[in-house]
N, C-alpha and C positions, 0 to 999 in steps of 0.2 A: 545497421538493417542485421536479419538471419546471418548466419553462419553455415546453413546448410540447405540444401533445396530437396523441400517435400514432393513427392510424387500429383502427379494432379487428381489421382485417384485418394488422397488422405482426407483422412476423416479426421470428423473433430477429436476421436479419441487419439488420436496418431499424434494433432498436437499438443492434447493436455496431457501425453505420457513423454514428452521431453523433458516434463521438471515434477512427476508424476509416475516415471513408472512400474511398469509392473513387481522389480525385487522391492522398491519402498511398499505397496500395497500387500504382498507378502510378508514382512516385517508385523507390518499391523497384523495381519493374520495370527502370525506366531506370538507377538507381543499380549493380541486379545485374549487368547485360549490361556496362555499362561496366567495373565491375571486372576482372570474367572477362576483356576485350579487354586491360587494362591487368593481368592477373593470365600472358596466354598472352605478352604481348610481351615479360615479362621472362624467365618461365621456359620457354616452347618452348607449342607451338600446340597444341590438346585435341582432337582429333579427334572425339570422344563430345561435343559441346560443341553444343548448339545454344541461340540466344535464350532468354528466359524470357520467358512471355506473361504478361496479368493473369489471367488463371484458371490457368495454372500457380501464380502467388503463391497466389490463392488457396485455392487443393489443399492447396500447401505449409503457410500457417499454417494449415488446415483441421487438416489430417494433425499437427501441434504440439499443437493443440488440444485434442485425444483424448485426447493424453496425460495432461490433469488430470484427462480422469474416468475413467479405465480405473486410474490411479497406475501404468502399465507405465515400468519404469525409463530405456528405451530408445523411442525413438520408430521402430527398427529391428525390435520386435518385430512392428508392423503386418505384417510379411512374412512374419514366420518362420512356423513348424510349430508352434510350442507356445503355452501357457496365454493371453496377450497377442495372438492372433493376429487378426487381425480382415479374413475376406476380402469382406466387403461394403464395405468403402472400399479396399482394400488395387489393387483394379483397376481403379484411377482412374487412377493413375501407377506405373510402376516402379520398385521399390526402388535399379536405379543410378541413371534418372533424380531422383527425390529428394535421394541424398546429390550428386549437382552441384548441382541447387543452394544443398544443404546447403553448401558448400562453399565458394561465390561470393556465400551472399546476405550484401548493405552497403544500408545505410539513407544512407552516404554514403561514395562509393569517393575521392574524394580529397581531401587536407585544404589546404585554403586558410594561404598563409604568415604570416599573421593567426592562425589559431590556436592559442592556448594551453591551452585549454583542455582537460582527459582524456577526455572526453566526447563529443568535437566530432562522434564517428561515432551519436552516437544524438540529442543535443542536438536536430537538427532537428523529430522525431519525440516526442521528448519535450514541446517548446512547442505543437506540435499537437494534443496530447492534453490540454495543460494549456486551452488553447482550448476544446475540447470537454466537458474538463469546468465551464466557468466558465459557457459557454450554454445547456449542458441543462439544468442542475441549481439553482435557488437555496437554499441552506445554512440549517438554522434555526439560530436563537442560539447556542444551546450544543454547541460543538468541542472538540474532544479534540487534541493532539497525542502522537501517539505513534509506535512503530515498530513494522509488525502485524510477526503470525505469519507468514515465508515460508520456515520451514525444511523440508524433506523431507517427504516422508512418513512420520509413525511408523511405522509397520509395519516399510519399511525399515532404520529408524533402531535398530528393536528387533532385528533380523534381520544386517547386518553390522555386519562387524568394527572395530573400535576402529581401526585405523590408515584406513580408509576414511574414518569418521567423521569422522574430526583431520583429515583431508585435504580433507573438502566444509565442517568447518565454517571454513577460511580462506577466506571472503569479501576481496575487496580492495573492497569496498564498505559502505554502512549505509545503507539506503532508511526514511524517514520520510516519515510521515503529517500532513495537515490533515483529519480526519474529520467529518465530521457526525454525532454521535450521538445523535438521534433517527432516524437511517434504515442508517447505516451508512454511508452514501455519502462515498467517497473526495476529497475536491474538491481537494486538491494531493499532486503527491510533491516529494522534496526526496531528490536521491541524493548524499551524502558520501563522496568517494572517500578509502581509507584510504594511499594511494601518494601521494605529489609533496611538489611543497615548497610557501610558501606560504601563506597565511594559513587555507584548508581544507585541508594537507594534514597530513603527518607534525607539525610542531610543534603544532599547534592539538591536534593528538589529545590530546600532552602535557597542555593544561593546558584538562581534559573542561568546565569550567564553560562558559569562553569559545568551546566546540566548540558545544555544546549552546543557548546564548546565541543565537550565531549561524546555527543551525538552525530555530530558532524564529521569529530574524527574518527567515532567508528564507522559512518558510513562511506567514507572515503577512503578506505585502510585500503584497498586495490586501487585505485585511481591513481598513487601514484608516478610520474614522470610521463604519463600522457597527455600533458598538452591539455584537458577539460579546461572548460568555463563554468563555475558553478555559480549559480544565484542561489541567492537566500533571504528571506525575510527578516524583517529587525529580529527576533528574537536572536537566529544566530549571527548575525553579521556583526564584527568586530574585529575594530585595526591589529591582535596580535593573532587573532585565529587565522584571518587574510595573509599575514605576513607566514606565518609558521606552513601555510600551505602552498606559500611562492615559492617557497624551499628546497618542495617536493614535486615542484612540476604542473602544481595545479592553481589557476587564478579564479579571479570568483569576481561576481559584479552584485551588492547586497544593499535592499533598500534598511537607513538608518534611521532609530526611532532614537529618541533622546530619555524619553521614556522605559521603551521596552529592550534597548541595544546596550552591550558594552562598551560604554563613550573612550576610556581608557586610553589614554595619548592623540586623544584627537583634537583643536582649538576650538576652546568655548566661542569663540567669537564667530564658529560658523556653525554654534549649535543655537545661537540664538536668534529671533528674529529681528530684519532690521527695522529702524523706526520709521523711515522713510516709505512710502509706499510706493509697490513694484506692479509692475504690467506682466502677463504672461507672458511665460519664455526666457525671461532673462533669471540669470543664473548665476552663480558664483562660484570659483572653484582655487584649493588648496591643493599641493603639491607634497609630498616627502616619498623622492627616488620612482618607484614607478606606481604608487598610492597615489590614487586621485578623489580628494574630497568632495561633491557638488552640490549643492545647494540649488536646486532649482523652484519656480514659482508658478505655479496652475494652481488658481480658486484656492492658494494654500503654501506651504514650504516642502519639499520634498529633499531630502537627502539621498544621496547616493554614493556607497565605497566601493572603486575598485581601483582593478591592476589589470587586466581583461581589457579594458577600451583606453583609447586617449581621447584625454579631453579636448582635445583641439577637434575631432571630428563632428562632423555636423550630424543630425538625424532629425528627423518631425514627429509626432504626437498627432494624427491625425481624426478630430473631432468631426461627429453630423452634422451638430450646428456649431462650433468655433472655427470649423475648417482647421488649416496646418498651422500649427501650433511650435514654434522651433525649440528644440533641444539638446544636449551631447547624443552623440551615438549609445552612449549606454546606456541613456535616459528609455530612450526607444526601443533598447533590444531586451531590457528590464520588463518592460511593458508588454512586450510582445510574448516572454516567452513562458512570463507568469501567465496571461489571459489563454495559453493554447492549454495550462495544466488546470485551469478555472473548468474550460470544456470539457477533459479527461472527467472531470470530476465528475462534471453534467451527467455526461452520456454513461458513464461506468458504474457509480458511487451508487445506483440503483441494482444493480446485481451483485450485492453482497448478498453472502446466505444471510435469510431471516433469524435460523436457529441461534437463540441465546443460553448457553448453559450457564451455568453456576460458575463453573471452575474457569480460571482466568488461564489455564495450559489450554483447554477446550476451545472458548474465546478465541485466543491467537493464530489456535490453528482454522478454524472456519473463518478467520479474516484472512489468510496464509493461502487456504485454498483457492477463495475467491478473488484473491490476486493473481494466482497462476493460473486462472482458467478466462482472467482478460488479458492478463502475458498471450499465452494460447490465441488466444481471438486478433491480435495485433497480430501475431504474426504469420495468423491464415489469411486477414486481410493484405498481406504485404506477400504472400506467395502464389502462383500461378493457379491454384485449387479452389481462389476466391475468383477468378473470371471462370472456370467451369458451374460453378453451383455458388452465386452470389447470395450467404446468409445473414440477416441484422445478427446484432447481438444476442438478440430474443430469442434465434434459431436458432444459434450455434449452442446455445446450452439447451435448446430444448434436445437437440441432434445430441451432443453430448451424453446426457441423460438416459436418451434411448438404449444407447453402445451401452453404458455402465450396467443399464439392466436389461440388456442383453434379449432386447425385441429387436425383432426383423427389419420391421417397420419404423425408418432412419428419417424417410422425408418430413422437413417442417412444418408443424401447422400454421396455418396464414389465418 
C-alpha cells in the first residue's frame, strides 16, 4: 500500500504531484522555451510566441488530460462548436496559444553528444516517474508482467475506416509494465522501441523469446531479494529465465505455450497432448528441483511452469456452470491474479489520453501521464481522503483538470 499518509483534505492534484511534482513541470517550461528559441534561430522568428509559464504548462496538461475523460478524438475539439466543445475550460487559454505550446513542447530540448538512446527526449521524465512510483507505494508479493491495454477508444475503433485503423496500429514501440496484482498499481514501466539497431532493436525482435526475456529482466531489476511472485504470460515464460530469477530471490508462475514460449530444457513428453481422453481437472506433474511443470486439463490442455507453489497443494477453479474443478494451487493463483489485471484493463484503459501525436516520444509521454493519473487514483482510493469525498475515476480526472487549469470550482460534475 501507500508509503505515506495523505491528509483528509488532499486534492486530486496532491496525489498527481506525488509522481509529477512542480520541479518536473518547471523543467518542461525551461526546456520548451529553450526549444522554441532554438527552433526560431534556425527557421525564423515567430512574433506570436511568448515564453510559456508554469501556470500555462499546467493548463496545457489539463487540456490534454481532459481528452481522457470525454474521449474526444482531437484536443482542439474543446474550442469548437461541436459535441466535444467545453466552454467552461476553453476560456482559460485561447486555441492559438495552446497550439503554439503544443508546437514547441519539449522535455529535453538538446541532444547531448553521448546520447545514443532513442528515447533521450523523454528518459529524464520516465526516470523521475519511476522514482515517484518507488517512493509512494509498496507493492504486494504477487505481481504481473504484461502489456497493458492502451489502444484507442473502442467506439472510435468501431467507426473508423480500416485504413485509419491500420495506420494507428503501426506504433513504433511496445509498452510493458510490472503491476501489483492485488491493487492494480503499476510499479514499473519499460518502453521497447521497435526500430533501431543493437540488442533492443529490430534484431532482437526477430528473436522474440530473447526480446521478452530482456523485457522481463529490465522490469524486475529492482525486485531482487524481495521474494516477489511474478506471474507471466506465454511469451515471457521460460525455464532459463525462471531459474535465473530464482537465484535473485524472485519466484515465478507462468502459463506455457509450445508455440509462443521458449521451451528449451523442458521434457517433450509434457509438451505433447496424451492420446487417451482425459476428464476435467486431471493433471500431470514433472519436477526439477523447485521447478514444477504442470499439465492440467479443462476443455483443453493448459501448461504452467512455477517455482512459487508446491504442486502438491490443491486448489479449485470455480465455474458458474461446471461448479468446482480441482487443480493445483499454482493454477488457481494464476487464474485469480490474471483475472484481476483484466478487470484493471476494463476499468482504467478507457481513461488513457486520446491525443495521438506523430512523434514516438510524445506518444510515450502521454501514455506515461495516463498511467501516473491511474496510479494517483489508486492511491486516492486507499487514502482517508476517499472516505471524505468519494470520487469515481471520471470525477477524479475532472477535478484534476480543473485544478491544473486553476479553476476555483473543483466540485465534480455528476
